[in-house]
C-alpha positions in Angstrom: -21.8 14.1 -55.7 -21.1 11.9 -52.8 -22.7 12.6 -49.4 -19.3 12.5 -47.7 -17.9 15.1 -50.1 -20.8 17.4 -49.3 -20.3 16.8 -45.5 -16.6 17.6 -45.8 -17.3 20.7 -47.8 -19.8 21.9 -45.1 -17.1 21.2 -42.4 -14.7 23.5 -44.3 -17.4 26.1 -44.8 -18.3 26.1 -41.1 -14.6 26.8 -40.2 -14.4 29.5 -42.9 -17.6 31.1 -41.5 -16.1 31.0 -38.0 -13.0 32.7 -39.3 -15.1 35.3 -41.0 -16.9 36.1 -37.8 -13.6 36.2 -35.9 -12.2 38.6 -38.5 -15.2 40.9 -38.3 -15.1 40.9 -34.5 -11.3 41.7 -34.4 -11.8 44.5 -37.0 -14.0 46.2 -34.4 -11.0 46.2 -32.0 -9.1 48.6 -34.3 -5.5 48.8 -35.6 -4.1 46.9 -32.6 -5.8 43.7 -34.1 -5.1 44.4 -37.7 -2.6 41.4 -38.0 -5.1 39.0 -36.6 -7.9 40.4 -38.6 -5.9 40.0 -41.8 -4.8 36.4 -40.8 -8.4 35.3 -40.2 -9.5 36.9 -43.5 -6.9 34.8 -45.4 -8.1 31.8 -43.6 -11.7 32.4 -44.7 -10.7 32.3 -48.4 -8.3 29.3 -47.9 -11.0 27.2 -46.2 -13.7 28.2 -48.6 -11.6 27.2 -51.5 -10.8 23.9 -49.9 -14.5 23.4 -49.2 -15.2 23.7 -52.9 -12.5 21.3 -53.8 -13.7 18.8 -51.2 -17.3 19.2 -52.6 -16.0 18.4 -56.1 -13.9 15.5 -54.8 -10.7 17.1 -55.9 -7.5 16.5 -53.9 -5.7 19.6 -52.8 -2.3 20.3 -51.2 -1.8 21.4 -47.6 -1.0 25.0 -48.5 -1.8 28.5 -47.7 -1.3 29.7 -51.3 -4.6 31.1 -52.4 -3.5 31.4 -56.1 -2.7 27.7 -56.2 -6.1 26.8 -54.6 -8.0 29.3 -56.8 -6.4 27.8 -59.8 -7.4 24.3 -58.9 -11.0 25.5 -58.5 -10.8 27.5 -61.7 -9.8 24.4 -63.6 -13.1 22.9 -62.6 -15.2 26.0 -62.9 -13.8 29.0 -64.9 -15.9 31.5 -63.0 -13.4 31.2 -60.2 -11.4 33.8 -62.1 -13.8 36.2 -60.3 -11.5 35.7 -57.3 -8.8 37.9 -58.7 -5.6 39.5 -57.6 -7.2 41.3 -54.6 -8.2 37.9 -53.2 -4.8 36.3 -54.0 -3.0 39.1 -52.2 -4.4 37.8 -48.9 -1.9 34.9 -49.1 0.7 37.2 -47.6 -1.4 37.3 -44.4 -1.2 33.5 -43.9 2.2 33.5 -42.2 4.1 36.8 -42.7 1.9 39.0 -40.5 1.8 36.5 -37.6 5.4 36.9 -36.4 7.5 39.8 -35.2 10.0 41.2 -37.6 8.2 40.0 -40.7 7.2 43.3 -42.1 4.8 46.0 -41.1 1.3 45.0 -40.0 -1.6 45.8 -42.2 -3.2 49.2 -41.5 -6.8 49.4 -40.3 -7.9 50.2 -43.8 -6.1 47.2 -45.2 -7.6 45.0 -42.4 -11.0 46.2 -43.3 -10.4 45.5 -47.0 -9.2 42.0 -46.2 -12.5 41.3 -44.4 -14.5 42.6 -47.3 -12.6 40.5 -49.7 -13.0 37.4 -47.5 -16.7 38.0 -47.2 -17.1 38.2 -51.0 -15.0 35.2 -51.6 -16.9 33.2 -48.9 -20.3 34.1 -50.5 -19.0 33.3 -54.0 -17.8 29.8 -52.9 -20.7 29.0 -50.6 -23.2 29.8 -53.3 -21.7 26.9 -55.3 -22.1 24.3 -52.6 -25.6 22.9 -51.9 -26.9 23.4 -48.4 -27.5 20.5 -45.9 -31.2 20.6 -46.3 
């Protein structure tokens, strides 16, 4: 493990953690913020997966596709299968929910579920990356 890989991974994890806090905050605002909550939940998972790939010195595409990123991680560590279909479904929140006319926004329950999925995915990935200390 190269120190610069660990540093890059921690940078990605910091951004993922900030998105998680943002999603949790927005969730408290109710259904009015469900689009933004779901978007930030997707970003948590995307950035966490990219953190793992950076840690393992694996190149990754500039993509929002969580299945593609998860599969890259799973090729390194099969346990990433844990991040199943419920995690991958968050991909739809990367772009679609952010613009008018692109479908109905997630319900409050769906937004809450997206935060729970993001939190679990973040914890799963973060547990595989050594801390700074």
